[in-house]
C-alpha positions in Angstrom: -30.6 21.5 11.1 -28.3 20.0 13.8 -30.1 16.9 12.4 -28.7 17.4 8.8 -25.1 18.4 10.1 -24.9 15.6 12.7 -25.9 13.4 9.9 -23.3 14.9 7.2 -20.7 14.8 9.9 -21.4 10.8 10.4 -21.2 10.3 7.3 -17.9 12.2 6.9 -16.3 10.1 9.8 -17.5 6.6 8.3 -15.3 7.9 4.4 -12.5 8.8 6.6 -12.7 5.5 8.7 -13.4 3.6 5.3 -10.1 5.2 4.0 -8.1 4.4 6.7 -9.0 0.8 6.4 -7.9 0.9 2.8 -4.7 2.8 3.1 -3.7 0.4 6.1 -4.6 -2.5 3.6 -2.5 -1.5 0.5 0.6 -0.4 2.6 1.0 -3.6 4.7 0.1 -5.6 1.4 3.3 -3.1 0.0 5.2 -4.1 3.2 5.2 -8.2 2.6 4.5 -8.4 -0.6 6.0 -5.6 -3.0 4.1 -3.3 -5.2 3.1 -5.6 -7.5 1.3 -7.6 -5.2 -1.6 -4.3 -4.6 -4.3 -4.8 -6.5 -8.3 -3.5 -5.9 -9.0 -7.3 -5.1 -5.8 -8.0 -2.4 -6.9 -5.0 -0.9 -10.4 -5.8 -0.9 -9.7 -9.0 0.7 -7.4 -7.6 3.3 -9.4 -4.5 4.6 -12.8 -6.0 4.1 -13.6 -3.0 2.5 -16.2 -3.7 -0.6 -14.3 -3.9 -4.4 -17.1 -1.5 -5.7 -16.4 0.7 -2.4 -13.0 1.0 -3.6 -13.6 2.1 -7.4 -15.8 4.6 -6.1 -12.6 6.3 -4.8 -9.6 4.6 -7.4 -10.5 4.3 -10.7 -7.3 1.4 -10.5 -4.7 0.4 -8.2 -2.2 2.4 -9.5 -4.1 5.4 -8.2 -5.0 3.4 -4.8 -1.3 2.7 -4.5 0.0 6.7 -4.8 -3.0 7.4 -2.5 -2.0 5.8 0.1 1.4 6.6 -0.1 0.2 10.6 -0.4 -1.1 9.2 3.0 2.0 8.2 4.3 3.9 10.9 3.6 1.2 14.0 4.7 1.4 12.5 8.1 5.0 12.4 8.3 5.3 16.4 7.3 8.6 18.4 8.8 7.6 20.3 12.3 11.0 22.4 12.5 12.8 22.2 15.6 15.6 23.7 17.8 18.3 23.2 15.3 19.3 22.5 11.6 20.8 18.8 13.1 17.8 18.3 15.1 15.5 18.5 12.0 17.6 16.2 9.6 18.4 13.8 12.2 14.5 13.9 12.8 14.1 12.6 9.2 16.5 10.1 9.1 14.9 9.4 11.9 11.6 8.5 10.1 12.9 7.1 6.8 14.5 4.9 9.0 11.4 4.0 11.0 10.0 3.3 7.5 12.5 1.3 6.7 12.7 -0.7 9.5 9.0 -1.6 9.8 9.5 -2.9 6.2 7.4 -0.1 4.4 10.9 0.9 2.9 12.0 -2.2 1.6 8.6 -2.7 0.0 9.2 0.9 -1.6 12.9 0.1 -2.4 11.8 -3.5 -3.9 8.9 -1.9 -5.9 11.5 0.8 -7.4 14.6 -1.2 -8.3 13.0 -4.5 -9.0 8.9 -3.7 -10.5 8.8 -4.9 -14.1 6.6 -2.2 -14.2 7.8 1.4 -15.5 5.2 3.6 -14.6 4.6 1.7 -11.3 8.1 2.5 -10.3 7.6 6.0 -11.5 4.7 6.0 -9.3 6.6 5.2 -5.8 9.2 8.0 -6.7 7.0 10.7 -7.6 4.8 9.9 -4.8 6.9 8.6 -2.0 10.6 8.9 -2.7 11.0 12.7 -4.3 8.7 13.9 -1.2 11.6 12.3 1.1 14.0 14.3 -0.8 12.1 17.4 -1.4 11.9 17.2 2.3 15.3 17.4 2.8 15.6 20.1 0.0 13.5 22.5 1.5 15.4 22.7 5.0 18.3 22.7 3.9 17.2 25.7 1.1 16.6 27.4 4.4 19.5 26.8 6.8 21.6 28.0 3.3 19.0 31.5 3.2 19.8 31.9 7.0 23.5 31.2 6.9 24.0 28.3 8.1 25.4 26.1 5.1 27.4 27.5 2.1 26.2 28.8 -0.8 26.4 26.8 -3.7 25.7 23.8 -2.0 24.2 21.6 -4.0 21.1 20.6 -1.7 19.7 17.4 -3.6 22.8 15.5 -4.0 22.9 15.9 0.3 19.7 14.9 0.4 19.9 11.8 -1.3 23.8 10.8 0.7 21.4 11.7 3.9 18.7 9.4 3.1 20.6 7.1 0.6 23.0 6.4 4.1 20.2 5.6 6.1 18.8 2.8 3.7 22.4 1.5 3.3 22.6 1.4 7.0 19.9 -0.9 6.9 20.8 -2.9 4.3 24.4 -3.4 5.8 23.6 -3.7 9.5 19.7 -4.6 9.6 18.9 -2.3 12.5 19.6 1.1 13.5 21.9 1.5 16.5 22.0 4.6 18.9 24.2 7.4 17.5 24.4 6.4 13.6 22.3 9.2 12.4 24.3 11.5 14.1 27.9 9.9 13.4 26.5 10.4 9.7 25.7 13.7 9.7 28.9 15.2 11.8 30.8 13.2 9.2 29.2 14.9 6.3 29.0 18.7 8.4 32.5 20.1 7.2 31.4 20.0 3.7 28.2 21.4 4.3 29.4 24.5 5.8 31.9 27.4 4.8 34.0 26.0 8.2 35.3 23.6 10.0 32.8 23.9 13.1 30.6 21.3 14.7 26.7 21.5 13.9 24.8 23.4 16.2 23.2 21.9 18.3 19.3 23.2 19.7 19.5 24.6 23.2 20.5 21.9 26.1 17.6 20.8 28.0 16.7 19.3 31.8 
């Protein structure tokens, strides 16, 4: 019985490792060449995983790309911090890290330049909208907690924060210290019912 369980565990670990190679290869191709370059053949060549193995997991390249993007988003779930300010800054820094590594540029190009509307919609559904929803849900919680004013258009605010992150990279090509804080501080008076400054987390060390 223990041998059978050990054998099953080993197969599961190998399966996870193969998935990781496939997803990493798909995201690398997306980063370097854009969404149109992500095909079963290119991922097989990049990952070293046989095409037949990939096809057993994903029926086509769109399903493969969607799974890779979904895996990346799941790995960046927000863990609530000490304050709303910290959480929003963490989300912007996470987006900045993705853009700075090049993946965000590939995603943006896939949405804006791809002549395949279905693939562009796939990227929106699997990558862009989950990021926006992460921000929206944190803002909704802040409204329920009385930190932000009622009636706030959370979707518009989320798009301003995430769009501002992309704009920062397009204009300057980098993310210097304090950019996220300055953006949030600029928007803060419009988010609250008072003119108070954003509530910061407790001082450390």
